[in-house]
C-alpha positions as CSV (number, residue, x, y, z in Angstrom):
1,M,5.3,193.9,99.7
2,T,3.2,195.8,102.1
3,E,-0.7,195.2,101.9
4,H,-2.6,197.9,100.0
5,T,-5.0,200.3,101.7
6,P,-8.3,198.4,102.2
7,G,-11.3,199.1,100.2
8,P,-13.7,200.3,99.4
9,W,-12.1,203.2,97.5
10,K,-14.3,206.2,96.1
11,G,-13.7,209.1,94.3
12,D,-13.0,210.8,90.9
13,Y,-9.9,213.2,91.0
14,E,-8.7,211.9,94.3
15,I,-9.3,208.3,95.2
16,I,-10.0,207.9,98.8
17,G,-9.6,204.6,100.9
18,N,-9.5,204.1,104.6
19,S,-10.0,207.9,105.1
20,R,-6.8,208.7,103.0
21,I,-5.9,209.6,99.5
22,V,-4.6,206.4,97.8
23,A,-4.3,207.9,94.3
24,T,-4.7,211.1,92.4
25,M,-6.0,210.9,89.0
26,A,-4.8,213.2,86.0
27,W,-7.9,214.7,84.1
28,C,-7.4,215.9,80.6
29,S,-9.5,218.5,78.8
30,G,-11.8,216.6,76.4
31,M,-11.3,213.2,77.8
32,E,-13.6,213.5,80.8
33,A,-15.6,210.3,80.0
34,E,-12.5,208.3,79.8
35,D,-11.0,209.9,82.8
36,S,-14.1,209.0,84.8
37,A,-14.0,205.4,83.5
38,N,-10.3,205.3,84.6
39,A,-11.3,206.4,88.0
40,C,-14.0,203.8,88.5
41,L,-11.6,201.2,87.4
42,V,-9.1,202.3,89.9
43,C,-11.8,202.5,92.6
44,A,-12.7,198.9,91.8
45,A,-9.2,197.5,92.3
46,P,-9.5,196.2,96.0
47,E,-12.6,194.4,95.2
48,M,-11.3,192.8,91.9
49,L,-8.2,191.6,93.6
50,E,-10.3,190.2,96.4
51,A,-12.5,188.4,93.8
52,L,-9.6,187.1,91.9
53,R,-8.0,185.6,95.1
54,E,-11.2,183.9,96.1
55,M,-11.8,182.6,92.7
56,V,-8.4,181.0,92.5
57,T,-8.7,179.3,95.8
58,W,-11.8,177.4,94.9
59,M,-11.2,176.5,91.1
60,P,-8.9,173.5,91.0
61,S,-6.1,173.6,88.5
62,G,-6.5,171.3,85.5
63,F,-10.2,171.5,86.1
64,A,-11.3,173.5,83.1
65,P,-10.9,173.5,79.3
66,E,-8.4,175.5,77.7
67,S,-10.3,178.7,77.8
68,K,-10.8,178.5,81.5
69,S,-7.3,177.6,82.0
70,R,-6.2,180.7,80.1
71,A,-8.6,182.8,82.4
72,M,-7.0,181.2,85.6
73,N,-3.5,182.1,84.3
74,M,-4.7,185.7,83.6
75,A,-6.1,185.7,87.1
76,Y,-2.8,184.6,88.7
77,D,-0.8,187.2,86.7
78,A,-3.2,190.0,87.7
79,I,-2.9,189.0,91.4
80,A,0.9,188.8,91.1
81,K,1.0,192.2,89.4
82,A,-1.3,193.7,92.1
83,E,0.9,192.4,94.8
84,G,4.0,193.8,93.2
85,R,5.5,190.5,92.1
86,N,7.1,189.7,88.8
87,V,4.5,188.0,86.7
88,E,7.2,186.7,84.3
89,T,9.1,184.6,86.7
90,E,6.6,183.5,89.2
91,A,4.3,180.4,89.1
92,P,1.1,180.3,91.1
């Protein structure tokens, strides 16, 4: 998969990254607060992916109790999804 447009991403209706539109948000009448929250989440995606990648490199597997192990699995799944890989069939 090709790398995503580098962050930071900013915007509301049009999400801009690296001086180009990377996404266009659909806005619904009466849902402005939720639409704005969705735009904020999309804008944070590059930084969240970078943070997850960093986290999984320094946290050793088998290090933590079950709750942290679950969190690590969730992080690996989120990274795979962001990278366009099949979460169901790939191991970290």
